[in-house]
N, C-alpha and C positions, 0 to 999 in steps of 0.2 A: 372892586376896590372894597380896602377893608384898613381899618385903621387899629392901633394897637395901644395900648394905655397901660398895659400893663405886664409885667417879664413874662416873657415865653416861658414854655414848658419844656423840660429838659431832653437833649437830644434834636432840635429844632435848629435847622439853619434861620439862625435871626439877624444875621449882619452880614456887611461885606466891607473891606475896605479898601484903598487903591495905596501899593507905593510907586511912587515916581520919580524921577529927575528933579522936572520940572512941575513943581506946583500950577503954577498959575498958570501953566500951557493946558496941564489937565485940568482945571477950573472951566478956562473960556470955552474947551472942545465938549465937554459933559454941560455947560450952562445951556450951549446953543443947539446940542442934541435932547437934553433931556427935560431943559428949563429948570436947570439944579441951581437956586442959592446957597452964598456958602456961610457960614456961622466958624469963626474962630472958637478951635476946642479951649482954649483956655491959658494964662499966662504959664502953664507948667506943659502943657501937651505938646509943644517943639516943633509947632507948625501944624499940626494936627487939625483940619477940617471937618466941618460936620456938612455933608451934604444936603440940603433944608426943599422939602417939594411940599408948594401948599401949605405952608406951616409946619411942615412935621419932619423929621430927621429920616433919609433913607439911607445914607453911607455914610463913608468917612473919605478921602482923601490926604496924604502926607507924604514926608519925603522916607525914601526907601529906608529902611535900617540898617544894609551892607550895599554900596556901594556898586559892588559887583553882580549883582542879586538883578533878574528882568526887572521891568515893569509887572507889574500882576496884581489883580484880584486875589484877595481872602477873603474865605468864608469861616464864617464863628459858628459854633453850634452851644448853646447854651446848655448850661450846666446847675445845678441847686447847690454844688461846694467842688469846684474848678482845683482843690487840690486832693481831694479824691478822684475826679476824674483821672488828675493828671497823674496819680501813680498808677490807675489803669490802663494809661495808657504807655508808659513804662511795663508793666507787666504785663502785655500784650506784642510787645512787642515794636514797640514804637515810641520816638525822641522825644525830649525837650529842646525847643529851642530858645524859650524865653519860659524858666521855671515860674509859675506863678506869683502875680506880684499884683500890687493895687495900685488903680489909678484913678487917683485923687478919690472923689466921693461917686464918684463914676459906675463903678464898679474893680471887681476884678479875673485877672485873664491870664492867660498863658498861653503862649504859641507852639506847635508839637508839628510832629509829622507821622505819620500812620507807619505800618506794619512796613508796608511795602516806599513809602517816601514821601505821599503825599501831603502836603503843608496846610493845616487848619491853624483856626483857631480857639479856644474855649471859652464862655463869656458867666460870668458870675455879676446877675444885675446887681447893682445899688441905683442910681439914682439915673441912669441912661439905660432903657429898657434895651435897645438896639431897633433895630426898624419901627420905625415908627408908622409908617404908610405902607402897603405892600398889594401888590397884583390889579396896579394899575398901570397908565404909561408912564415910563419915568422911574418904575419902583422894582424893587426885587418880587422875584416873582417864581423861583425856582433855582434849585442848588443841586448838581451834580457832579458825584462821581466818575472822573472817566478812570479807568486801569485795563494792564492788562490781565490780574488777576484776579474773576472777578472772586474766586470762594475763599482765597485770602483774603480779599477787603469784605466779605461782609464777614469772616468769621472774628474778624480785630475791631469792626464797630457795633458786633452785637454785646463782645466781652465790654468795651469800653461805655455805650452808652447805651445797651438793653433795648437794643431796635431789632426789626424783625425789617420780612422782605418777601417783595410780592415779586414770582419774576414774569415777565412779558417778553412774550416772543413775538418780535415786528421783523418780516422782510428780513429774514436771516439772523438778523442781530441778537443781541442776548442784552437783555435790560431789565433791572428790576426796581420795582420804587422800595423804598425804605418809607417805616412805618414806625414813628416811634411808641413808647411803653407805655405812655400817659394813657392813649384812647386809640390809639391803632391807626389813626392819621395820615397820610401820607403825606411826605415831608421834604422830602430829596427822590432822587435816581442814583442810578449805579450802570454805567455804561460799559460795557466789556470791549476794550479793543485790542483784539489780540497784535493786530497789525499796528498799533501806535508811534509815531514817530517820535513823537512827545511824551517827557514821562508822566507817570500816572499824576493827575493834576485833580484839585476840584474846579468846574464852570461855572461860573455867574450868569445868570439870564435877570435879563427886566424883560417887564412889558412893556407894549409897542400898542399903541392905534391904529397902526399901518403900518408894517413891518418892510414890505417895501421902502415906504417912503423916508422910515428910518434911518432902511443903510443905504441908499440912496445920498440921506441929507450928513451921514459918517463920511462917507467917501467924500465929499464934498470938502467937509472941512479936515481933510487927509488921510481919514481912516483905508486899511485897504479890505475888501471880502475875503473871509476864508472859505466861508460859505453862503453865497448869494440866497438871496430869498426864496423857499421854496414852501411849498406844503408840505406836511406830516401830519401821521395819525392825531397829535396832540393839537395841533394850526400850523400857522404859518410862520418859518422859523427863518434865520438869517445867524451869520456867526460871524465877528468884526476883528480886527483886530486893528486897537487904536493907533495914533502918530504915536508914542512911547512903546507901544509893540504890546501892551497887553490885549488880552481874548477876554472877551463878552459874548454870552449870545443876547437875542431878540426874538420874542414870541409875543402873539399874538391871544393865545388860551390862557388866562390867568390862571394858576393853579390856588384852592385855596389851601393855607397850611396855620392858620390865626387856631 
C-alpha cells in the first residue's frame, strides 16, 4: 500500500481515467467491484467524477469526449511542464489530440498519441496530483504499453520523457520495464506483441487481494474475461472487459512506483 500527498515525479504513470457512454452504469460496476465511491469533479468538469478509495482519489470516470470512440481507460504520465512535453511529442512523431490546457486549478494537461498511435495523457499537477493511493486492492498498480514495434516505442518515450528500459525475457515474450529518469525506478512496462489484433495501447492494471475472486465478481457484474485468472512471474493476473467494453488488468502482486 502507498499513499501519495505530493506531485508524482516526471515520466511516472500517475493517473487513469475512463471515458464511457453511461457514467452511472460505470459507477455501479466499479463501486461493486472495487468498493469505490465517487465525488463530482466540480461545476465546470462536464460530468467528470473522481473515484475515491478509503478517502483518497484513485481514478476518474466521465463521458466520452467523442461519441464514436470506444470506452477506454487512459493512462496519464506526469510532466513538470506540459507545454514542453507536448512539443517533444510532436518532434518525436506523435500527435496532440488535445493541446495543453488548464483544468481549473487542478492542473494542466494534454492528450496525445505516440508515434505508433497509442493514446495517453500528460499531467502537470496543480491541486490534483493524480492517484493518491496505489498498490492496494482497488487502486492503480501498474501501467503497460502494448506495441507491435518495441524499438520504435522505446525510442519515442526515451526522446519525450528521458526514460530508460530494462529488458526482461520470459517464455519467449519480449518485455521491458520503464525506468524514470529521476531515480531509475521501475514505473511501467512495454509488452511487445507483434501479432496483436488490437492497435497499440496503454493497459491499466489494478491491484486485487484475490484475483480469482475479483475476476469472478466482474463476470457476475456483466463483464467478460479476456484472460482468466492465471499465475505469471509477476503474480496472479487476469484481464477483464467491462460491460461497456473497456479493458483492464487485475494483479495480486503490487508494484511500488512512488
